[in-house]
Phi, psi and omega in degrees: 000132180269154179283145175258125176271120181286321183248052180278348170240150184302138180224138174283134184200164171251129184243123176264128183250161175301149180086021176063027177263149178226137177226148181229144179170197178268124185250154176203138177282131180225164176246126178232123181053037177083000181248140176287131180223161176254122176267129177243117178257107181274126183285159173292133180218132176051042178081352176278130183294147175284169179201170180238137175231150177242137180230140174283155183302326183290345180266358183258128178254338178198148175229126178240103176297142182207189181268155181303317182297325177293317179299314181298323176293319182290325182303318179292335182270319188292324179057030172286122184239154178292153177295131181269127176284139179241144175281156182302320181293329176293319182293323178294320179298326181279353181085020178265126180277000000 
């Protein structure tokens, strides 16, 4: 029996993650290094650049499909942001070892 991918084509949705986090965007199930993951493409909103995040199935607690306009409204409110990479000299300035 083959697996059925529910989100094998992009769908707009709100995704609830473990740790009380919520992210919204266009989602699609993908395989990375042999593991199923959920790709969330967060759109650009109000001049803030869009970005893409990948989540493993074990970190997802709920997915609510919705309309694009709802996702775009939520993105400005949720403020879920991508992890910012820091250079070593920035971290030393901040007192991070």
